[in-house]
N, C-alpha and C positions, 0 to 999 in steps of 0.2 A: 206154243209157236215148237216150229216145226225145224229139225236141221238139216240141213242139206252137205250131204256129203257128192265124193267123185265117182262112187263106188256101193251100190247097195250093199245090205249084206251089214254084221258085227264087222268091227273093226277093231285091229290089235290096240290094246290097252298102251304101250309102249307108245303107235302114232298119237298116241291122242297126248299124252304128257307129251312126248314133244315139239304137236303143238300147243297148247297151253307154257310150258316154257319159252318158245321163240316168242308168243304173243307178253312178255312178261319180262323179254328182254333178258335171259337167263340163259347160262351155255344149257346143248343139249342134256339129257340123262346118261346118253355115251357117255360124253366126255366125263360127265363127272363119275360118272362109277369108273373110268379110268383112274383119275386122280385119287379115289379112296381105295381101290381095291389095290393100287399102283403105288401108294404111296413111299413107302422104302427106297422107291426108284425113284420119284420126284423127287424125296429131301435127303438120298439114303440114309443107309441104314443105322447108324450109329445118330442121326437125331431125330428117326422116324420113333425110338427108343423113350423117346423123350417129348415128343408133341405128335397128334395127330388132326384132319381136319375130320370138321366139327359141321360145317353148314357151309355155302354158299347165299349171301343176302345182298339183296341191292347193290351187285357189280365186285364183295370185299367175298374173299377165301376165307372164311372164322376158322383160323386154326387154335386147340388149344395146346398151352405149356402145360407142364410139371410145378417150374419155378420164375421166378422174373429173369433170372440171369437166362433163362432162357428162349422170354422173351425178348430179350434185347436182339441175338443170335438172331432168332426169327425175324423178327423187322428187318434186321440189318441184308439178311439174306434174300429177302422178298422178290425183289423182282428177276432172282437169279428163281429163284419158286415159278415162282408164275410164268416164265420162261420154259423152263421144263415142262411145268404140268401140259402146257399149249402143246410142248413139242411129243409127249407122249398121249394127250387126247387129240390132238392133230386139229383143236380149235382154241380159242384163248378160252378159258374158265375163269376170269375175273379179270377184276384190273387193277385192283389191292391186297394186300393178303393184312387183316384186319387180328389179333396176335389177344389173347384171354387168359391170366392163370390162374390151372385151377389143379392144386395137390391131389395124389394120391392120394386116394381112400386106404 
């Protein structure tokens, strides 16, 4: 099987990842990088100390929190978190927030 491309020669890995992400309906890797790198800006510094982004799967931004009470707060703020993430990333990163509780070790 031969792959056809617009240009000859090697391609940047990020171009390939972006293409795969688009074909799977996932946000661009650059958008995800912004959300993960700038998490404190997405949720605010106090909340960022208690939760962190874990993954984006099937249209959900998976967020890990340190206790059940935080899970309730993150669920309540879900639409605001997604709106802020999209504003910083320049594109939507997920359709919903999924929260998981994992106590710190």
